C-alpha positions, 0 to 999 in steps of 0.5 A: 126402315120407318123413322120414328117421329114424335109429334107435339103441339106448339103450345107444349113446345113453347111451354117446355122452352120457357120452363127450361129457360126458367130452370136454367136461370133459377138454378144459376141464381140459386147457386150464386145466392147459395155460394154468396150467402155461405161465403158471407156467413163463413167470413163473419164466423172467421171474424167473430172467432178471431175477435174472440181468440184475441180477447181471450189472449189478452185475458189469458196473459192477465189471469194465466189461464185461457177462458171460454174453452180456449187452449194453449198448444192444442194438439188438435190444432190444424198444422197449417194454422199452427205453423202460421201462428208460430211464425207470429201471425194470427189466422183462422181455419175452417173444417167441414163437419156434419154438424156445421162448419168448425172454425179455428182461430189461433194467435201467437203468445209472447212465450212462443206458445199458440192460443187457439179457439175451436167452435162449431157454428151450427146456426150458420149451417141451419141458416144455409139449409133454410136458405137452400130450401127457400131457393128450391121452393122458389125455383120450382115455383118459377119453373111451374109459373114459367111453364104455365105462362108458356102454356098460356102464350103457346095456347093462344098461338096454337089456337090462332094457327089451328083457326088458320089451318081450319080456314085454309082447309075450307078454302081448299074444299072450295069455299070461296067466301072464307078468309083466313085472316078473318078466321084468325081474328084477335086483338094481338097482331103477329106473324100469324096475321102475315101468314093469313094474309099470304094464304088469302092472297094465294087463295084469291089468285088461285080462285081468279086463275081457276075462274079465268080457266073455267071461262076460257073452257066454257067459251071455247066449248060454247063456240065449238057448239055451233060448228060441231052441230053444223058438222053433224048436219053435214054428215047426215047429208053424206052418201051411205058408206063406211067413211060416212059412218066414221065421220058421223061417229067422230062428229057425235063423239066431238059433240058429246065432248063439247057438251061434257066440257060445258057441263063441267064448266057449269058445275065449276061455277057453283051456280047449279041448284038441285030441283028436289023431288021425293023418290023411292031410291030403290025403285028409281035406281032399279028402273034406271039401271035396267034402262042404262045397263040391262046386263047389270045386276041390282040388289035392293037391301033397304029402300028409302024415300029420299029428297033429291034431283032425279035428273042429276041422280040419273046422270051420276048413275049413268056415268058410274055405269059407263065408267064400269063398263068402259074400264072395268069388267063384268059382272057389274053389280048395283046395291041400294041400302037406304040412302047409299048406292054402290056400283061395283065392277070386277076389273083391275080397280081404280088407279092410285092417283084417283083414289089419292086425289079424286077424279080429274078431267082429261085423265083416264087413269092407268093403262089398265083402265085407259084406252077410250074416253076423256076422263070427264065422266067421274068428274061430272058425277062428282060435281053433280053429287056436290049439287045434291049435297051427296058424297061420292067415294071411291075404293078398290076391292082387294083381290085374294092374295092381294096383300102379297101382290102390290096394287092387286085389286078385284074390282072398283067400287063407287059409293054414292052417299045421299044426304039425310036432309036436302041440300041448302047450297051447292057443295054443302057437303065435301067430296071424300075419296077413301083409300083402296 
């Protein structure tokens, strides 16, 4: 069962986190301010009401009638406050109402009666509502400002990380001159620079290791060249017979392997340069395919003049045709359409590892397409395509009913995409492997 994943950028994660923290802080502060302000206003109202009722009590004893709306033995007086006054103590009591807090104040009189005053403090309620509105506006402003600040900070971090990722991808595509730390740049130094330095150090170490392996491979192949040539010469002097033919075949295969390894080493060194000529692609490919594999069918959909290296282009075609003949099944078909050359066989298709990772030396693929060879043909074709500034892609043709049969294929297709403009440097265009 496929899990649902929600992907978002670090910018919005930081903005959300800051906005959430700001919201929690402002809500807490608003509650504290609201509670404090309301308590202070009610305490002030209690004191004012108590002062009023005491003043009225003194005047009532002199005049005999309480002024200012005060009442003696008011039947609406809360029972709690009435009992408190009859016990000889003065007090206040607050009742909530839609119009505002109603504040009661009561004091005992000398003849055992209770004098009380009841007032609704509408202004206090209005002040609390105004304060709440101000707190809401301030809270929203703080949250929006926090989110904007988070977007700004997160955007800077996200931009630096994206630059680092882009530079790392260029390094992964084989550009040895790219440095992630230089790509990140900026005045502020943070953990992104530590990451960039680590990636640069890893790329340098990997580059040194690959260079060392390439030199070792080239040196071994170069040293084998002389004894293999001598072996071939000695094999020519053997008397005719089946054993002599076997020795010659193996010696020639060994010599071809040594030459292929040397060619791979030269391509890996990124020192190869194309010798460009203008050629009619359709005519050129038709003649070369006829010479290399007469049984293959050639179809020129649209011919075009291209600027390329004929020797390297012939090498690519030869390796693609040899791969189709060795691992595929007939018929082999070559189509030329403008700057695009397609080579298709009708075999079991390319292995999944090749479609996913691209050609790899000394790996001939799955058992369906293996048996002979050293896995260098497509590797060399890929490297020569880089020198031409071209793209070499691989995919499989789905067999009828292949959706019901996992891995089913009705052939392999290798597509060479020649550039519109002549290459300016080795590897100026990346190699791309398309899924089957």
